Every structure is written in structure tokens, then in C-alpha cells.
LOSE-411522 format. One record per residue (C-alpha): x, z, y; residue number from 1. Coordinates in steps of 0.001 Angstrom, whole numbers. Layout:
# residues N
+---------+---------+---------+-----+
:      c1 :      c3 :      c2 :   n :
+---------+---------+---------+-----+
:       X :       Z :       Y : NUM :
...
+---------+---------+---------+-----+
# end
This chain:
# residues 436
+---------+---------+---------+-----+
:      c1 :      c3 :      c2 :   n :
+---------+---------+---------+-----+
:   91082 :  256353 :   36707 :   1 :
:   90275 :  259577 :   34889 :   2 :
:   93967 :  259977 :   33828 :   3 :
:   95075 :  259570 :   37443 :   4 :
:   92499 :  262104 :   38553 :   5 :
:   93635 :  264630 :   35897 :   6 :
:   97300 :  264149 :   36834 :   7 :
:   96586 :  264679 :   40554 :   8 :
:   94501 :  267737 :   39722 :   9 :
:   97361 :  269121 :   37627 :  10 :
:   99632 :  268735 :   40630 :  11 :
:   97282 :  270940 :   42678 :  12 :
:   95678 :  268084 :   44642 :  13 :
:   91897 :  268384 :   44805 :  14 :
:   90198 :  265072 :   44087 :  15 :
:   86445 :  264590 :   44529 :  16 :
:   84338 :  263785 :   41529 :  17 :
:   84134 :  260134 :   40640 :  18 :
:   80458 :  259757 :   41745 :  19 :
:   81311 :  261266 :   45135 :  20 :
:   84313 :  258975 :   45457 :  21 :
:   82203 :  255938 :   44601 :  22 :
:   79534 :  257078 :   47042 :  23 :
:   82145 :  257429 :   49779 :  24 :
:   83433 :  253929 :   49047 :  25 :
:   79876 :  252605 :   49291 :  26 :
:   79440 :  254428 :   52606 :  27 :
:   82632 :  252836 :   53943 :  28 :
:   81460 :  249400 :   52771 :  29 :
:   78034 :  249850 :   54337 :  30 :
:   79636 :  251032 :   57575 :  31 :
:   81888 :  247969 :   57654 :  32 :
:   78883 :  245734 :   56973 :  33 :
:   76936 :  247433 :   59780 :  34 :
:   79829 :  246868 :   62189 :  35 :
:   80021 :  243188 :   61201 :  36 :
:   76266 :  242688 :   61554 :  37 :
:   76334 :  244527 :   64878 :  38 :
:   79057 :  242209 :   66151 :  39 :
:   77034 :  239203 :   64998 :  40 :
:   73865 :  240558 :   66649 :  41 :
:   75701 :  241113 :   69925 :  42 :
:   77062 :  237578 :   69823 :  43 :
:   73805 :  235847 :   68837 :  44 :
:   70990 :  238058 :   70112 :  45 :
:   72811 :  239562 :   73104 :  46 :
:   72544 :  236488 :   75389 :  47 :
:   68874 :  235970 :   74445 :  48 :
:   67955 :  239578 :   75228 :  49 :
:   70011 :  239409 :   78439 :  50 :
:   68059 :  236380 :   79664 :  51 :
:   64764 :  238041 :   78732 :  52 :
:   65752 :  241223 :   80575 :  53 :
:   66851 :  239323 :   83684 :  54 :
:   63563 :  237425 :   83650 :  55 :
:   61579 :  240656 :   83472 :  56 :
:   63601 :  242576 :   86028 :  57 :
:   65057 :  239826 :   88212 :  58 :
:   67569 :  240943 :   90841 :  59 :
:   67428 :  244529 :   89551 :  60 :
:   68969 :  243483 :   86205 :  61 :
:   72584 :  243454 :   87395 :  62 :
:   73581 :  246831 :   85923 :  63 :
:   72032 :  246544 :   82468 :  64 :
:   72273 :  242762 :   82294 :  65 :
:   76072 :  242808 :   82349 :  66 :
:   76132 :  245415 :   79563 :  67 :
:   73306 :  244035 :   77420 :  68 :
:   75528 :  242349 :   74810 :  69 :
:   77455 :  245587 :   74228 :  70 :
:   74203 :  247551 :   74064 :  71 :
:   72786 :  245152 :   71450 :  72 :
:   76023 :  245264 :   69424 :  73 :
:   76325 :  249043 :   69291 :  74 :
:   72566 :  249562 :   69078 :  75 :
:   72377 :  247355 :   65980 :  76 :
:   75090 :  249461 :   64343 :  77 :
:   73140 :  252636 :   65133 :  78 :
:   69918 :  251245 :   63649 :  79 :
:   71567 :  249953 :   60464 :  80 :
:   73495 :  253167 :   59837 :  81 :
:   70411 :  255282 :   60569 :  82 :
:   68544 :  253304 :   57887 :  83 :
:   71401 :  253871 :   55434 :  84 :
:   71447 :  257600 :   56183 :  85 :
:   67679 :  257915 :   55779 :  86 :
:   67327 :  256162 :   52409 :  87 :
:   70014 :  258021 :   50437 :  88 :
:   70987 :  261707 :   50169 :  89 :
:   74679 :  261258 :   50946 :  90 :
:   77263 :  263886 :   50060 :  91 :
:   79656 :  265228 :   52671 :  92 :
:   82378 :  262510 :   52628 :  93 :
:   79941 :  259595 :   52803 :  94 :
:   77717 :  261354 :   55320 :  95 :
:   80777 :  262079 :   57458 :  96 :
:   81813 :  258403 :   57507 :  97 :
:   78331 :  257168 :   58389 :  98 :
:   77663 :  259936 :   60908 :  99 :
:   81029 :  259489 :   62642 : 100 :
:   80595 :  255744 :   63227 : 101 :
:   76898 :  256101 :   64038 : 102 :
:   77687 :  258838 :   66578 : 103 :
:   80343 :  256741 :   68311 : 104 :
:   78015 :  253729 :   68488 : 105 :
:   75124 :  255839 :   69793 : 106 :
:   77364 :  257440 :   72424 : 107 :
:   78518 :  254014 :   73625 : 108 :
:   74916 :  252758 :   73799 : 109 :
:   73717 :  255770 :   75788 : 110 :
:   76679 :  255628 :   78181 : 111 :
:   76188 :  251883 :   78774 : 112 :
:   72439 :  252227 :   79375 : 113 :
:   72860 :  255137 :   81778 : 114 :
:   75650 :  253404 :   83695 : 115 :
:   73507 :  250288 :   83931 : 116 :
:   70700 :  252355 :   85445 : 117 :
:   72953 :  253797 :   88120 : 118 :
:   73690 :  257185 :   86554 : 119 :
:   77109 :  258589 :   87617 : 120 :
:   79947 :  257860 :   85234 : 121 :
:   80616 :  261506 :   84373 : 122 :
:   76964 :  262146 :   83501 : 123 :
:   76701 :  258971 :   81410 : 124 :
:   79794 :  259739 :   79338 : 125 :
:   78776 :  263391 :   78979 : 126 :
:   75449 :  262271 :   77531 : 127 :
:   77299 :  259914 :   75199 : 128 :
:   79546 :  262748 :   74015 : 129 :
:   76551 :  265024 :   73416 : 130 :
:   74868 :  262283 :   71381 : 131 :
:   78034 :  261785 :   69305 : 132 :
:   78370 :  265494 :   68516 : 133 :
:   74654 :  265867 :   67725 : 134 :
:   74539 :  262884 :   65345 : 135 :
:   77770 :  263827 :   63597 : 136 :
:   76675 :  267457 :   63191 : 137 :
:   73277 :  266391 :   61881 : 138 :
:   74899 :  264033 :   59373 : 139 :
:   77019 :  266764 :   57780 : 140 :
:   74314 :  269412 :   58048 : 141 :
:   75914 :  271470 :   60789 : 142 :
:   73439 :  270882 :   63605 : 143 :
:   71573 :  274134 :   62957 : 144 :
:   74842 :  276055 :   63043 : 145 :
:   75782 :  274569 :   66423 : 146 :
:   72303 :  275309 :   67777 : 147 :
:   72561 :  278958 :   66691 : 148 :
:   75993 :  279283 :   68294 : 149 :
:   74748 :  277842 :   71582 : 150 :
:   71687 :  280079 :   71502 : 151 :
:   73876 :  283170 :   71219 : 152 :
:   75685 :  282392 :   74488 : 153 :
:   73219 :  283427 :   77186 : 154 :
:   71158 :  286226 :   78686 : 155 :
:   67539 :  287359 :   78779 : 156 :
:   65258 :  287563 :   81820 : 157 :
:   62049 :  289281 :   80830 : 158 :
:   60598 :  287506 :   77835 : 159 :
:   62576 :  284329 :   78378 : 160 :
:   66122 :  283693 :   77202 : 161 :
:   68531 :  281490 :   79120 : 162 :
:   71267 :  280267 :   76813 : 163 :
:   73849 :  277524 :   76800 : 164 :
:   71549 :  275570 :   74508 : 165 :
:   68684 :  275753 :   77024 : 166 :
:   71025 :  274678 :   79841 : 167 :
:   72133 :  271636 :   77845 : 168 :
:   68514 :  270861 :   76962 : 169 :
:   67475 :  271003 :   80622 : 170 :
:   70421 :  268838 :   81711 : 171 :
:   69765 :  266221 :   79021 : 172 :
:   66039 :  266148 :   79820 : 173 :
:   66646 :  265704 :   83549 : 174 :
:   69186 :  262920 :   83051 : 175 :
:   66928 :  261082 :   80588 : 176 :
:   63912 :  261406 :   82888 : 177 :
:   65944 :  260203 :   85861 : 178 :
:   67109 :  257174 :   83877 : 179 :
:   63544 :  256425 :   82742 : 180 :
:   62320 :  256680 :   86341 : 181 :
:   64991 :  254201 :   87452 : 182 :
:   64056 :  251846 :   84612 : 183 :
:   60311 :  252109 :   85309 : 184 :
:   60863 :  251492 :   89026 : 185 :
:   62914 :  248372 :   88353 : 186 :
:   60339 :  246912 :   85984 : 187 :
:   57332 :  247726 :   88194 : 188 :
:   59054 :  246515 :   91376 : 189 :
:   59898 :  243175 :   89788 : 190 :
:   56412 :  242827 :   88283 : 191 :
:   54720 :  243555 :   91613 : 192 :
:   57118 :  241277 :   93506 : 193 :
:   56168 :  238347 :   91236 : 194 :
:   52430 :  239089 :   91314 : 195 :
:   50260 :  236427 :   92906 : 196 :
:   47473 :  236959 :   95385 : 197 :
:   49249 :  239600 :   97483 : 198 :
:   51175 :  239227 :  100712 : 199 :
:   54640 :  240827 :  101095 : 200 :
:   53236 :  243883 :  102893 : 201 :
:   50714 :  244618 :  100138 : 202 :
:   53411 :  244177 :   97494 : 203 :
:   55658 :  246627 :   99332 : 204 :
:   52799 :  249135 :   99565 : 205 :
:   52065 :  248860 :   95837 : 206 :
:   55750 :  249279 :   95044 : 207 :
:   55909 :  252494 :   97082 : 208 :
:   52737 :  253859 :   95480 : 209 :
:   53984 :  252927 :   92009 : 210 :
:   57265 :  254713 :   92707 : 211 :
:   55411 :  257873 :   93744 : 212 :
:   53198 :  257668 :   90643 : 213 :
:   56250 :  257306 :   88388 : 214 :
:   57841 :  260397 :   89954 : 215 :
:   54664 :  262443 :   89489 : 216 :
:   54334 :  261391 :   85835 : 217 :
:   58015 :  262153 :   85211 : 218 :
:   57589 :  265594 :   86785 : 219 :
:   54727 :  266576 :   84495 : 220 :
:   56475 :  265117 :   81443 : 221 :
:   59539 :  267194 :   82286 : 222 :
:   57407 :  270317 :   82690 : 223 :
:   55863 :  269687 :   79273 : 224 :
:   59154 :  268901 :   77519 : 225 :
:   60892 :  271963 :   78933 : 226 :
:   57873 :  274146 :   78125 : 227 :
:   57777 :  275589 :   81636 : 228 :
:   55004 :  278138 :   82161 : 229 :
:   53636 :  277389 :   85623 : 230 :
:   51774 :  280696 :   85715 : 231 :
:   55148 :  282415 :   85999 : 232 :
:   55497 :  280904 :   89468 : 233 :
:   52086 :  282042 :   90678 : 234 :
:   53602 :  284987 :   92558 : 235 :
:   55965 :  282730 :   94470 : 236 :
:   53568 :  279824 :   94998 : 237 :
:   52360 :  281014 :   98399 : 238 :
:   55816 :  281647 :   99838 : 239 :
:   57164 :  278486 :   98219 : 240 :
:   54332 :  276400 :   99627 : 241 :
:   54888 :  277840 :  103105 : 242 :
:   58626 :  277193 :  102932 : 243 :
:   58102 :  273653 :  101700 : 244 :
:   55482 :  273095 :  104386 : 245 :
:   57909 :  274020 :  107153 : 246 :
:   61024 :  272534 :  105608 : 247 :
:   59544 :  269210 :  104533 : 248 :
:   57106 :  268777 :  107393 : 249 :
:   59010 :  265865 :  108915 : 250 :
:   59738 :  264316 :  105527 : 251 :
:   56104 :  264394 :  104435 : 252 :
:   55044 :  263154 :  107865 : 253 :
:   57414 :  260189 :  107613 : 254 :
:   56200 :  259445 :  104074 : 255 :
:   52549 :  259418 :  105117 : 256 :
:   53363 :  257423 :  108252 : 257 :
:   55164 :  254812 :  106144 : 258 :
:   52163 :  254442 :  103837 : 259 :
:   49826 :  254127 :  106836 : 260 :
:   52059 :  251455 :  108393 : 261 :
:   51919 :  249464 :  105170 : 262 :
:   48168 :  249907 :  104767 : 263 :
:   47114 :  248867 :  108278 : 264 :
:   49877 :  246203 :  108376 : 265 :
:   50660 :  246932 :  112011 : 266 :
:   54370 :  246557 :  111225 : 267 :
:   55607 :  244326 :  108426 : 268 :
:   59038 :  243279 :  107158 : 269 :
:   60164 :  240347 :  109291 : 270 :
:   58275 :  241418 :  112432 : 271 :
:   60159 :  241438 :  115727 : 272 :
:   59579 :  244776 :  117454 : 273 :
:   60786 :  246737 :  120460 : 274 :
:   60924 :  250540 :  120179 : 275 :
:   62502 :  252222 :  123175 : 276 :
:   65925 :  250628 :  123581 : 277 :
:   65930 :  249149 :  120060 : 278 :
:   65045 :  245464 :  119743 : 279 :
:   65248 :  243496 :  116514 : 280 :
:   63413 :  242449 :  113400 : 281 :
:   62127 :  244753 :  110684 : 282 :
:   64343 :  244508 :  107623 : 283 :
:   62786 :  247168 :  105392 : 284 :
:   60096 :  249837 :  105488 : 285 :
:   61392 :  252783 :  103486 : 286 :
:   59958 :  256128 :  102481 : 287 :
:   61592 :  257901 :  105412 : 288 :
:   62480 :  255278 :  108014 : 289 :
:   62125 :  251658 :  109079 : 290 :
:   65276 :  249540 :  109150 : 291 :
:   65500 :  247380 :  112300 : 292 :
:   68386 :  244901 :  112634 : 293 :
:   69368 :  243876 :  116163 : 294 :
:   70862 :  240567 :  117252 : 295 :
:   74262 :  242279 :  117285 : 296 :
:   73940 :  242978 :  113561 : 297 :
:   73473 :  246704 :  114116 : 298 :
:   70936 :  248354 :  111829 : 299 :
:   68795 :  251061 :  113402 : 300 :
:   66934 :  253520 :  111161 : 301 :
:   63808 :  254573 :  113045 : 302 :
:   61725 :  257374 :  111458 : 303 :
:   58278 :  256178 :  110401 : 304 :
:   56628 :  258942 :  112392 : 305 :
:   58174 :  257623 :  115630 : 306 :
:   56485 :  254274 :  115087 : 307 :
:   53147 :  256071 :  114817 : 308 :
:   53538 :  258246 :  117917 : 309 :
:   55563 :  256048 :  120302 : 310 :
:   54670 :  252817 :  122041 : 311 :
:   55826 :  249844 :  119985 : 312 :
:   55960 :  246183 :  121036 : 313 :
:   55330 :  243914 :  118069 : 314 :
:   56061 :  240334 :  119038 : 315 :
:   54662 :  238958 :  115784 : 316 :
:   51724 :  241268 :  115033 : 317 :
:   48913 :  238699 :  115077 : 318 :
:   50771 :  235675 :  116456 : 319 :
:   54467 :  234863 :  116395 : 320 :
:   54299 :  232837 :  119615 : 321 :
:   56375 :  234500 :  122342 : 322 :
:   56720 :  233339 :  125947 : 323 :
:   60215 :  233334 :  127407 : 324 :
:   60682 :  233680 :  131186 : 325 :
:   63748 :  231912 :  132607 : 326 :
:   64467 :  232445 :  136356 : 327 :
:   66057 :  229547 :  138272 : 328 :
:   66976 :  229378 :  141976 : 329 :
:   66978 :  226148 :  144015 : 330 :
:   68483 :  225538 :  147450 : 331 :
:   66113 :  225266 :  150414 : 332 :
:   67620 :  221860 :  151183 : 333 :
:   66759 :  220408 :  147750 : 334 :
:   63734 :  218369 :  146710 : 335 :
:   61522 :  221020 :  145087 : 336 :
:   59327 :  218526 :  143254 : 337 :
:   62362 :  216843 :  141675 : 338 :
:   63877 :  220220 :  140816 : 339 :
:   60664 :  221358 :  139119 : 340 :
:   60449 :  218128 :  137116 : 341 :
:   64044 :  218571 :  135958 : 342 :
:   63403 :  222189 :  134964 : 343 :
:   60343 :  221139 :  132975 : 344 :
:   62362 :  218389 :  131310 : 345 :
:   65133 :  220829 :  130380 : 346 :
:   62631 :  223195 :  128753 : 347 :
:   60887 :  220380 :  126889 : 348 :
:   64145 :  219045 :  125446 : 349 :
:   65215 :  222439 :  124074 : 350 :
:   64731 :  222297 :  120267 : 351 :
:   63159 :  225747 :  119838 : 352 :
:   60661 :  225400 :  122694 : 353 :
:   57145 :  224545 :  121493 : 354 :
:   55238 :  221491 :  122657 : 355 :
:   51975 :  223410 :  122349 : 356 :
:   51583 :  225554 :  124383 : 357 :
:   53518 :  223359 :  126765 : 358 :
:   56285 :  224799 :  128931 : 359 :
:   55517 :  225295 :  132601 : 360 :
:   57358 :  225882 :  135871 : 361 :
:   56122 :  228285 :  138526 : 362 :
:   57313 :  228833 :  142042 : 363 :
:   57920 :  232565 :  142028 : 364 :
:   58874 :  233211 :  145655 : 365 :
:   61169 :  232552 :  148582 : 366 :
:   64396 :  234491 :  148290 : 367 :
:   67124 :  235210 :  150796 : 368 :
:   69159 :  232154 :  149830 : 369 :
:   67041 :  230236 :  147307 : 370 :
:   63580 :  229110 :  146360 : 371 :
:   62909 :  231147 :  143232 : 372 :
:   61311 :  229452 :  140227 : 373 :
:   60438 :  230643 :  136752 : 374 :
:   60406 :  228472 :  133648 : 375 :
:   57798 :  229628 :  131123 : 376 :
:   58586 :  228399 :  127603 : 377 :
:   56995 :  229307 :  124268 : 378 :
:   58770 :  229858 :  120946 : 379 :
:   57399 :  230812 :  117519 : 380 :
:   60542 :  232233 :  115932 : 381 :
:   61415 :  235372 :  117906 : 382 :
:   63456 :  236647 :  114972 : 383 :
:   65974 :  233944 :  115912 : 384 :
:   66587 :  235629 :  119259 : 385 :
:   65477 :  235023 :  122835 : 386 :
:   68761 :  235013 :  124738 : 387 :
:   70007 :  231860 :  123004 : 388 :
:   66850 :  229976 :  124043 : 389 :
:   67320 :  231074 :  127646 : 390 :
:   70974 :  230030 :  127528 : 391 :
:   70159 :  226594 :  126098 : 392 :
:   67515 :  225862 :  128747 : 393 :
:   69776 :  227016 :  131597 : 394 :
:   72615 :  224803 :  130346 : 395 :
:   70282 :  221827 :  130358 : 396 :
:   69046 :  222729 :  133857 : 397 :
:   72621 :  222911 :  135131 : 398 :
:   73463 :  219494 :  133682 : 399 :
:   70316 :  217829 :  135059 : 400 :
:   70773 :  219404 :  138503 : 401 :
:   74359 :  218124 :  138664 : 402 :
:   73300 :  214617 :  137652 : 403 :
:   70492 :  214459 :  140234 : 404 :
:   72141 :  216231 :  143162 : 405 :
:   69976 :  219344 :  143122 : 406 :
:   71895 :  222253 :  144602 : 407 :
:   71942 :  225686 :  143031 : 408 :
:   72499 :  228045 :  145980 : 409 :
:   74683 :  231084 :  146249 : 410 :
:   74341 :  233919 :  148785 : 411 :
:   75630 :  233101 :  152295 : 412 :
:   75766 :  235233 :  155422 : 413 :
:   76150 :  234266 :  159101 : 414 :
:   77748 :  237087 :  161062 : 415 :
:   77258 :  237249 :  164887 : 416 :
:   79602 :  239554 :  166777 : 417 :
:   78485 :  240826 :  170195 : 418 :
:   80646 :  242264 :  172977 : 419 :
:   83973 :  240527 :  172287 : 420 :
:   86770 :  241490 :  174725 : 421 :
:   87600 :  238973 :  177455 : 422 :
:   90460 :  236624 :  176586 : 423 :
:   93739 :  236920 :  178503 : 424 :
:   93051 :  233587 :  180263 : 425 :
:   90196 :  235225 :  182145 : 426 :
:   87439 :  233115 :  180650 : 427 :
:   84416 :  235076 :  179541 : 428 :
:   83610 :  234933 :  175906 : 429 :
:   80179 :  233758 :  174868 : 430 :
:   78353 :  236853 :  173706 : 431 :
:   76680 :  234844 :  170945 : 432 :
:   79584 :  232884 :  169547 : 433 :
:   79339 :  232839 :  165727 : 434 :
:   82347 :  234218 :  163934 : 435 :
:   84029 :  231916 :  161517 : 436 :
+---------+---------+---------+-----+
# end
């Protein structure tokens, strides 16, 4: 080996010292072992961690759950190579091998985690690239050089310097905090949703409050990490507060109104409400608006503040029983008692009509061409619609009336024409002859 090294050196080819060469070979072997163990961990531990994550996060686990095996595989490589780098002072070739593979694995882990948390693709891969460069530079001892170069590119404002390094630091901090907020919201939402002893409205309220608390904590953590001096904004605090007060007045009002709606439980998800011309059931109470889905499948977003200031009909506020009025006309020549019995029978046989309270039939008035009745039927599932109940009862009424000879009238008019001209035969026309 030494003879080969001397011969190559004599030819002008620089060969590292034997210890460095051996160290590099060990680094390559350890890197290969870390990759193999990472693959094994992803294959064996990945499914177990995926099931645990899905159990903890439930329906919110779709993004990270699908990527969990890859995260475990690459994350294991990062951990093993970080241990190797920490327990031995590697020279440049070995450090380069370990740092290069560790940087790639770390970049893939960060990109997968951020994509799983809903971060845009460009931001996730940018963060992965930054992690790769930082780990590789740190491994070969060039991180300080890169930091100095980035610090030189910038400008000064007063006593504070804004450089490319500070811009990257701010961007990385914001992306990491945003990802942590998304992760914390998913975990807390699933935990609250599975908590016992609370109704759905209380769970929704706690989820909203927990989300606000997470945002506040993330804000102060970001202020601390970025070393922002809040006293520097004291001059602008008054104007900023006034601008925010005017600009976000509606937003803050809707936020507070949404919290009040959840606290007093006047409107809950699943309630059937009528607001102006919008009729449907409440699908979701958000921070800004309430989602109401109509029977046509249209989703109306009604600002929370409108539900606090406008008149709202809640058909299921304290009781879900709703009375449906169904008008029916009967001919004057028909047997009213028989017709009323048939109407009551039609309402009773309808599957959605309740037996208690019992349906009833009222004589509403005497119309121009019919005796007007009104069938009063009760249902306890208004979210299923009202028009279909009315249609079902009327179809049954029509069938029973046909079977029993009860006539459903239609408007008729008798027209009397006065002052007809005398016929050519000389006979006088009757002044009150009905026209046919």
C-alpha cells in the first residue's frame, strides 16, 4: 500500500495519508450501515409509528400519516449519522461523506414533515435545501464562513442591521412556527374531539379557544427567537392600534360573536335555522362566519355578527319538534267529515310524521271554490327537510280522495251577460240567460 502511495505521489497525484484514508473508509462504511438501518427502521417501525400517529390525531393525520414511513427512514439516518459525527473528530473527507448524506436525509425529513402539515411545496423544499446546506457546511467547518458572507450582504437602519442572514433567519423561524402551530392544532383538536363529558358545542368552543391560545404562544415565542425589541414600536403603537381597530373591526366583531354563539349555545352545528332568505342546517361555526347548507346543497357563509344582530329562527334550539302546515281544499259538495278523516289518515301514515304530538286537521275557512282545510303534522328531524314531508302527505291525500270519491275542486266561474241583441227571428232574448 505504501509503495502504491509513493508511486502515485511520484506521478504528481496527491494521496491522503493512510490514517485519513482509513478514516474515510470507516465513514463510508458507517454511512452505508446508517442507510441500511434507516431502511430497516422505516420498514419495521414506520407502520407502528403511523398507527400511533393516526390514533393520536385521527382524521387530521392524512398528510403526515402517508409520509410517516419515509420520515422514520430518513430520520433514523440523520440520528445515526449525527451520533457518528459527535463521537469522533473526523477529518475533511470523512466529515464530508457523513455531512453530505446526513444533510440530504435531514432535508428530506424536513420537506416531508412540512408538506404533511400543509406547508406549500416551494417553502417545504426550500427549508429542506437550507437544512442540507447548513448541515454540510457545519460538517466541514464552513458554517461560520457562510454566516459571515450572509451577514455582509445587507444594510443598517439605526443600530440594527438587516442582512441576508437575518432575512433567512426570519423566514425559517416563521415557517417553523407555522408548522408547529398546525401540528399543535391538529393534536389539540383531536384530543378535545375525543374528550368525554362535553357536548359537541363545548368541544367546538374549546377547540377555538385552544387555537387562539396556540397562536398567542407562537407569537411570543417568535418575538423571543427573533429578538424583537417591542419598545422600538412604542412610537407607532398608537397609530397602529387605531389602524387595526378600524381595519379589523368587523373581523374582531365576528370573532367575538362566534365565541359568544358557542358559549350561550344559541346556535349549534346541526341546528336548522332561518336567517333572512337563507334556510338550512348549520354545518360549521368558524372564526369569521357560520356555514349554513340549504336543501339545494348550496352553502351560505353568514358572518357571525349578523347572527347576533338579526332575527334568527332556530327550529331546533330547545326542541327539534317542528309543526308542518299543509293546506288542502275540498269541494263544497263533498262529505267534510269523511274528507277530514282521510286527511288525518294520510298524515298519520306518513313515516316522518310523529304520533305524539298527534297530527290534526283544522277547517281554515270557506274559499271561493273550496272548503279550506289545514293539516297540522309534527316532525322531529327538520334537518331532513320540510317540503318532502308536505309532498308525501299530499300524495297520500290525493290517493285516498280518489279512492273514496272526495272531490278536489278547481276554480269555476259562471258568467251572466246582460243586454244581448234581439235575435233575427224576433224573439226577445232572456236578459238573464247564462252564457255557456
